[in-house]
A tleap script that builds the chain and sets N, CA, C and O, in Angstrom:
source leaprc.protein.ff14SB
mol = sequence {
  NMET GLU TYR ALA MET LEU ILE GLU LYS GLU
  LYS THR GLY GLY TYR THR ALA THR PHE PRO
  ASP LEU PRO GLY CYS VAL THR GLN GLY GLU
  THR MET GLY GLU LEU ILE TYR MET ALA GLU
  ASP ALA ILE GLU THR TYR LEU SER GLY LEU
  LYS GLU LEU GLY GLU PRO ILE PRO LYS PRO
  LYS TYR ARG ALA ALA MET VAL GLU ALA ARG
  PRO PRO LYS LYS LYS VAL CGLY
}
set mol.1.N position { 7.547 -24.591 30.398 }
set mol.1.CA position { 7.462 -24.149 29.022 }
set mol.1.C position { 6.683 -22.842 28.961 }
set mol.1.O position { 5.810 -22.582 29.790 }
set mol.2.N position { 7.005 -22.047 27.992 }
set mol.2.CA position { 6.295 -20.793 27.775 }
set mol.2.C position { 5.586 -20.858 26.431 }
set mol.2.O position { 6.181 -21.228 25.418 }
set mol.3.N position { 4.310 -20.495 26.434 }
set mol.3.CA position { 3.518 -20.482 25.214 }
set mol.3.C position { 3.146 -19.052 24.852 }
set mol.3.O position { 2.848 -18.237 25.725 }
set mol.4.N position { 3.168 -18.756 23.551 }
set mol.4.CA position { 2.762 -17.429 23.080 }
set mol.4.C position { 1.279 -17.226 23.354 }
set mol.4.O position { 0.467 -18.134 23.175 }
set mol.5.N position { 0.946 -16.029 23.787 }
set mol.5.CA position { -0.438 -15.671 24.080 }
set mol.5.C position { -0.801 -14.450 23.242 }
set mol.5.O position { -0.105 -13.436 23.280 }
set mol.6.N position { -1.887 -14.549 22.490 }
set mol.6.CA position { -2.394 -13.414 21.726 }
set mol.6.C position { -3.543 -12.796 22.498 }
set mol.6.O position { -4.486 -13.487 22.883 }
set mol.7.N position { -3.464 -11.493 22.724 }
set mol.7.CA position { -4.449 -10.792 23.544 }
set mol.7.C position { -5.266 -9.860 22.674 }
set mol.7.O position { -4.731 -9.093 21.874 }
set mol.8.N position { -6.571 -9.947 22.849 }
set mol.8.CA position { -7.483 -9.052 22.138 }
set mol.8.C position { -8.293 -8.261 23.153 }
set mol.8.O position { -8.919 -8.837 24.042 }
set mol.9.N position { -8.278 -6.930 23.017 }
set mol.9.CA position { -9.099 -6.080 23.881 }
set mol.9.C position { -10.504 -6.090 23.310 }
set mol.9.O position { -10.708 -5.796 22.132 }
set mol.10.N position { -11.465 -6.428 24.145 }
set mol.10.CA position { -12.854 -6.514 23.708 }
set mol.10.C position { -13.514 -5.134 23.698 }
set mol.10.O position { -13.192 -4.284 24.529 }
set mol.11.N position { -14.428 -4.913 22.768 }
set mol.11.CA position { -15.146 -3.631 22.672 }
set mol.11.C position { -15.965 -3.362 23.930 }
set mol.11.O position { -16.132 -2.210 24.331 }
set mol.12.N position { -16.466 -4.406 24.543 }
set mol.12.CA position { -17.312 -4.267 25.727 }
set mol.12.C position { -16.515 -4.210 27.019 }
set mol.12.O position { -17.095 -4.144 28.103 }
set mol.13.N position { -15.185 -4.235 26.916 }
set mol.13.CA position { -14.314 -4.238 28.087 }
set mol.13.C position { -13.737 -5.619 28.306 }
set mol.13.O position { -14.293 -6.618 27.849 }
set mol.14.N position { -12.649 -5.668 28.989 }
set mol.14.CA position { -11.989 -6.937 29.251 }
set mol.14.C position { -11.126 -7.388 28.094 }
set mol.14.O position { -10.986 -6.687 27.092 }
set mol.15.N position { -10.552 -8.562 28.243 }
set mol.15.CA position { -9.586 -9.094 27.293 }
set mol.15.C position { -9.861 -10.579 27.044 }
set mol.15.O position { -10.369 -11.289 27.911 }
set mol.16.N position { -9.515 -11.022 25.842 }
set mol.16.CA position { -9.579 -12.435 25.491 }
set mol.16.C position { -8.187 -12.866 25.053 }
set mol.16.O position { -7.487 -12.117 24.371 }
set mol.17.N position { -7.782 -14.083 25.447 }
set mol.17.CA position { -6.478 -14.607 25.067 }
set mol.17.C position { -6.629 -15.945 24.364 }
set mol.17.O position { -7.436 -16.785 24.763 }
set mol.18.N position { -5.838 -16.131 23.309 }
set mol.18.CA position { -5.737 -17.413 22.616 }
set mol.18.C position { -4.257 -17.786 22.557 }
set mol.18.O position { -3.375 -16.948 22.746 }
set mol.19.N position { -4.016 -19.070 22.288 }
set mol.19.CA position { -2.659 -19.595 22.305 }
set mol.19.C position { -2.426 -20.393 21.024 }
set mol.19.O position { -2.974 -21.486 20.886 }
set mol.20.N position { -1.629 -19.880 20.082 }
set mol.20.CA position { -1.452 -20.542 18.788 }
set mol.20.C position { -0.971 -21.998 18.887 }
set mol.20.O position { -1.333 -22.821 18.046 }
set mol.21.N position { -0.179 -22.317 19.884 }
set mol.21.CA position { 0.328 -23.678 20.038 }
set mol.21.C position { -0.680 -24.626 20.676 }
set mol.21.O position { -0.473 -25.839 20.684 }
set mol.22.N position { -1.766 -24.080 21.209 }
set mol.22.CA position { -2.751 -24.884 21.929 }
set mol.22.C position { -4.136 -24.631 21.329 }
set mol.22.O position { -4.925 -23.877 21.899 }
set mol.23.N position { -4.439 -25.250 20.190 }
set mol.23.CA position { -5.708 -24.992 19.503 }
set mol.23.C position { -6.921 -25.214 20.408 }
set mol.23.O position { -7.050 -26.248 21.064 }
set mol.24.N position { -7.795 -24.228 20.425 }
set mol.24.CA position { -9.009 -24.322 21.230 }
set mol.24.C position { -8.855 -23.843 22.658 }
set mol.24.O position { -9.841 -23.765 23.391 }
set mol.25.N position { -7.642 -23.521 23.066 }
set mol.25.CA position { -7.414 -23.008 24.423 }
set mol.25.C position { -7.647 -21.498 24.389 }
set mol.25.O position { -6.887 -20.753 23.770 }
set mol.26.N position { -8.705 -21.063 25.061 }
set mol.26.CA position { -9.111 -19.660 25.069 }
set mol.26.C position { -9.506 -19.289 26.495 }
set mol.26.O position { -10.070 -20.105 27.223 }
set mol.27.N position { -9.208 -18.061 26.884 }
set mol.27.CA position { -9.645 -17.585 28.196 }
set mol.27.C position { -9.894 -16.094 28.124 }
set mol.27.O position { -9.576 -15.449 27.126 }
set mol.28.N position { -10.464 -15.549 29.186 }
set mol.28.CA position { -10.697 -14.106 29.222 }
set mol.28.C position { -10.621 -13.583 30.647 }
set mol.28.O position { -10.703 -14.338 31.615 }
set mol.29.N position { -10.461 -12.274 30.746 }
set mol.29.CA position { -10.413 -11.613 32.040 }
set mol.29.C position { -10.827 -10.165 31.903 }
set mol.29.O position { -10.700 -9.573 30.832 }
set mol.30.N position { -11.324 -9.595 32.987 }
set mol.30.CA position { -11.763 -8.198 32.967 }
set mol.30.C position { -10.581 -7.228 32.978 }
set mol.30.O position { -10.668 -6.137 32.415 }
set mol.31.N position { -9.476 -7.623 33.618 }
set mol.31.CA position { -8.274 -6.791 33.673 }
set mol.31.C position { -7.109 -7.606 33.118 }
set mol.31.O position { -7.219 -8.820 32.952 }
set mol.32.N position { -6.008 -6.944 32.836 }
set mol.32.CA position { -4.832 -7.646 32.341 }
set mol.32.C position { -4.306 -8.623 33.405 }
set mol.32.O position { -3.882 -9.731 33.075 }
set mol.33.N position { -4.334 -8.219 34.652 }
set mol.33.CA position { -3.892 -9.103 35.738 }
set mol.33.C position { -4.758 -10.350 35.829 }
set mol.33.O position { -4.247 -11.460 35.980 }
set mol.34.N position { -6.067 -10.165 35.736 }
set mol.34.CA position { -6.972 -11.303 35.777 }
set mol.34.C position { -6.755 -12.199 34.556 }
set mol.34.O position { -6.808 -13.424 34.668 }
set mol.35.N position { -6.512 -11.596 33.402 }
set mol.35.CA position { -6.272 -12.368 32.186 }
set mol.35.C position { -5.045 -13.263 32.342 }
set mol.35.O position { -5.085 -14.436 31.969 }
set mol.36.N position { -3.966 -12.729 32.882 }
set mol.36.CA position { -2.743 -13.516 33.076 }
set mol.36.C position { -3.027 -14.689 34.017 }
set mol.36.O position { -2.618 -15.818 33.748 }
set mol.37.N position { -3.720 -14.423 35.106 }
set mol.37.CA position { -4.071 -15.474 36.065 }
set mol.37.C position { -4.909 -16.554 35.376 }
set mol.37.O position { -4.643 -17.745 35.538 }
set mol.38.N position { -5.913 -16.140 34.614 }
set mol.38.CA position { -6.789 -17.075 33.925 }
set mol.38.C position { -6.042 -17.839 32.829 }
set mol.38.O position { -6.328 -19.009 32.576 }
set mol.39.N position { -5.087 -17.174 32.185 }
set mol.39.CA position { -4.296 -17.816 31.133 }
set mol.39.C position { -3.459 -18.956 31.703 }
set mol.39.O position { -3.394 -20.036 31.114 }
set mol.40.N position { -2.825 -18.721 32.837 }
set mol.40.CA position { -2.026 -19.771 33.468 }
set mol.40.C position { -2.907 -20.971 33.812 }
set mol.40.O position { -2.517 -22.118 33.596 }
set mol.41.N position { -4.082 -20.701 34.339 }
set mol.41.CA position { -5.016 -21.772 34.683 }
set mol.41.C position { -5.499 -22.508 33.429 }
set mol.41.O position { -5.587 -23.736 33.428 }
set mol.42.N position { -5.811 -21.767 32.369 }
set mol.42.CA position { -6.299 -22.376 31.132 }
set mol.42.C position { -5.247 -23.301 30.523 }
set mol.42.O position { -5.568 -24.398 30.067 }
set mol.43.N position { -3.993 -22.855 30.517 }
set mol.43.CA position { -2.913 -23.681 29.957 }
set mol.43.C position { -2.733 -24.948 30.788 }
set mol.43.O position { -2.622 -26.043 30.235 }
set mol.44.N position { -2.703 -24.805 32.106 }
set mol.44.CA position { -2.544 -25.983 32.975 }
set mol.44.C position { -3.687 -26.979 32.761 }
set mol.44.O position { -3.455 -28.186 32.690 }
set mol.45.N position { -4.901 -26.480 32.659 }
set mol.45.CA position { -6.061 -27.353 32.435 }
set mol.45.C position { -5.973 -28.031 31.073 }
set mol.45.O position { -6.248 -29.225 30.953 }
set mol.46.N position { -5.596 -27.287 30.065 }
set mol.46.CA position { -5.462 -27.818 28.709 }
set mol.46.C position { -4.425 -28.939 28.666 }
set mol.46.O position { -4.678 -30.016 28.126 }
set mol.47.N position { -3.247 -28.666 29.247 }
set mol.47.CA position { -2.173 -29.659 29.232 }
set mol.47.C position { -2.534 -30.890 30.055 }
set mol.47.O position { -2.185 -32.009 29.680 }
set mol.48.N position { -3.228 -30.693 31.173 }
set mol.48.CA position { -3.682 -31.824 31.993 }
set mol.48.C position { -4.647 -32.705 31.201 }
set mol.48.O position { -4.592 -33.932 31.281 }
set mol.49.N position { -5.527 -32.066 30.439 }
set mol.49.CA position { -6.463 -32.809 29.604 }
set mol.49.C position { -5.750 -33.638 28.553 }
set mol.49.O position { -6.113 -34.791 28.316 }
set mol.50.N position { -4.726 -33.055 27.913 }
set mol.50.CA position { -3.957 -33.807 26.933 }
set mol.50.C position { -3.289 -35.020 27.579 }
set mol.50.O position { -3.296 -36.118 27.024 }
set mol.51.N position { -2.712 -34.799 28.762 }
set mol.51.CA position { -2.030 -35.882 29.468 }
set mol.51.C position { -3.002 -37.009 29.802 }
set mol.51.O position { -2.679 -38.181 29.613 }
set mol.52.N position { -4.184 -36.664 30.296 }
set mol.52.CA position { -5.197 -37.668 30.642 }
set mol.52.C position { -5.632 -38.476 29.417 }
set mol.52.O position { -5.950 -39.661 29.526 }
set mol.53.N position { -5.642 -37.824 28.253 }
set mol.53.CA position { -6.037 -38.505 27.015 }
set mol.53.C position { -4.879 -39.264 26.370 }
set mol.53.O position { -5.060 -39.953 25.366 }
set mol.54.N position { -3.687 -39.132 26.958 }
set mol.54.CA position { -2.514 -39.798 26.396 }
set mol.54.C position { -1.973 -39.103 25.158 }
set mol.54.O position { -1.230 -39.697 24.375 }
set mol.55.N position { -2.348 -37.844 24.985 }
set mol.55.CA position { -1.890 -37.055 23.836 }
set mol.55.C position { -0.552 -36.388 24.173 }
set mol.55.O position { -0.282 -36.094 25.338 }
set mol.56.N position { 0.279 -36.150 23.167 }
set mol.56.CA position { 1.553 -35.476 23.429 }
set mol.56.C position { 1.350 -34.012 23.821 }
set mol.56.O position { 0.412 -33.361 23.362 }
set mol.57.N position { 2.224 -33.515 24.659 }
set mol.57.CA position { 2.226 -32.097 25.043 }
set mol.57.C position { 2.975 -31.339 23.944 }
set mol.57.O position { 4.146 -31.624 23.692 }
set mol.58.N position { 2.318 -30.383 23.287 }
set mol.58.CA position { 3.002 -29.666 22.202 }
set mol.58.C position { 4.140 -28.793 22.716 }
set mol.58.O position { 4.016 -28.099 23.725 }
set mol.59.N position { 5.238 -28.851 21.999 }
set mol.59.CA position { 6.354 -27.962 22.313 }
set mol.59.C position { 6.040 -26.601 21.711 }
set mol.59.O position { 5.535 -26.514 20.592 }
set mol.60.N position { 6.336 -25.548 22.445 }
set mol.60.CA position { 6.070 -24.205 21.901 }
set mol.60.C position { 6.884 -23.963 20.627 }
set mol.60.O position { 8.094 -24.186 20.599 }
set mol.61.N position { 6.205 -23.508 19.582 }
set mol.61.CA position { 6.928 -23.154 18.363 }
set mol.61.C position { 6.707 -21.692 17.980 }
set mol.61.O position { 7.446 -21.144 17.161 }
set mol.62.N position { 5.699 -21.067 18.567 }
set mol.62.CA position { 5.424 -19.661 18.271 }
set mol.62.C position { 6.025 -18.769 19.347 }
set mol.62.O position { 6.098 -19.151 20.515 }
set mol.63.N position { 6.452 -17.589 18.946 }
set mol.63.CA position { 6.915 -16.555 19.866 }
set mol.63.C position { 6.110 -15.305 19.535 }
set mol.63.O position { 5.645 -15.148 18.406 }
set mol.64.N position { 5.947 -14.441 20.483 }
set mol.64.CA position { 5.204 -13.209 20.248 }
set mol.64.C position { 6.110 -12.012 20.499 }
set mol.64.O position { 6.949 -12.026 21.400 }
set mol.65.N position { 5.926 -10.991 19.697 }
set mol.65.CA position { 6.674 -9.756 19.858 }
set mol.65.C position { 5.815 -8.609 19.329 }
set mol.65.O position { 4.955 -8.802 18.471 }
set mol.66.N position { 6.062 -7.439 19.848 }
set mol.66.CA position { 5.363 -6.252 19.364 }
set mol.66.C position { 6.275 -5.535 18.371 }
set mol.66.O position { 7.482 -5.423 18.588 }
set mol.67.N position { 5.684 -5.056 17.287 }
set mol.67.CA position { 6.423 -4.313 16.273 }
set mol.67.C position { 5.717 -2.989 16.069 }
set mol.67.O position { 4.512 -2.952 15.819 }
set mol.68.N position { 6.459 -1.910 16.174 }
set mol.68.CA position { 5.865 -0.593 15.979 }
set mol.68.C position { 5.839 -0.279 14.489 }
set mol.68.O position { 6.854 -0.393 13.800 }
set mol.69.N position { 4.677 0.115 14.004 }
set mol.69.CA position { 4.527 0.476 12.585 }
set mol.69.C position { 3.922 1.868 12.510 }
set mol.69.O position { 3.047 2.222 13.300 }
set mol.70.N position { 4.395 2.645 11.559 }
set mol.70.CA position { 3.865 3.993 11.346 }
set mol.70.C position { 3.104 4.024 10.050 }
set mol.70.O position { 3.480 3.347 9.093 }
set mol.71.N position { 2.021 4.808 9.997 }
set mol.71.CA position { 1.293 4.905 8.733 }
set mol.71.C position { 2.191 5.512 7.645 }
set mol.71.O position { 3.077 6.314 7.942 }
set mol.72.N position { 1.959 5.128 6.400 }
set mol.72.CA position { 2.780 5.702 5.334 }
set mol.72.C position { 2.573 7.208 5.220 }
set mol.72.O position { 1.481 7.717 5.472 }
set mol.73.N position { 3.623 7.904 4.842 }
set mol.73.CA position { 3.543 9.355 4.648 }
set mol.73.C position { 2.747 9.642 3.379 }
set mol.73.O position { 2.817 8.904 2.396 }
set mol.74.N position { 1.981 10.747 3.428 }
set mol.74.CA position { 1.206 11.139 2.259 }
set mol.74.C position { 2.146 11.640 1.159 }
set mol.74.O position { 3.137 12.317 1.432 }
set mol.75.N position { 1.819 11.297 -0.077 }
set mol.75.CA position { 2.597 11.796 -1.211 }
set mol.75.C position { 2.212 13.238 -1.469 }
set mol.75.O position { 1.035 13.596 -1.423 }
set mol.76.N position { 3.200 14.054 -1.737 }
set mol.76.CA position { 2.955 15.461 -2.040 }
set mol.76.C position { 3.030 15.638 -3.559 }
set mol.76.O position { 3.963 15.170 -4.212 }
set mol.77.N position { 2.039 16.314 -4.093 }
set mol.77.CA position { 2.144 16.696 -5.455 }
set mol.77.C position { 1.308 16.094 -6.425 }
set mol.77.O position { 1.398 16.424 -7.608 }
savepdb mol mol.pdb
quit
């Protein structure tokens, strides 16, 4: 299964990731590569915990995409 990951660049450097389908599942990494590695581990740990507790594994319902937006043009006159 694939889960949507929201990435936030931290002011102090590095990145933090959250997963809308997995409440409370959060991880971080100093580089994007490290973040991806840590994200895979965080999801596996989260899902293993749910399984051990006898909780259902959530099916992914969120998808992520980037949308380019331009600032509005200034009005003349």
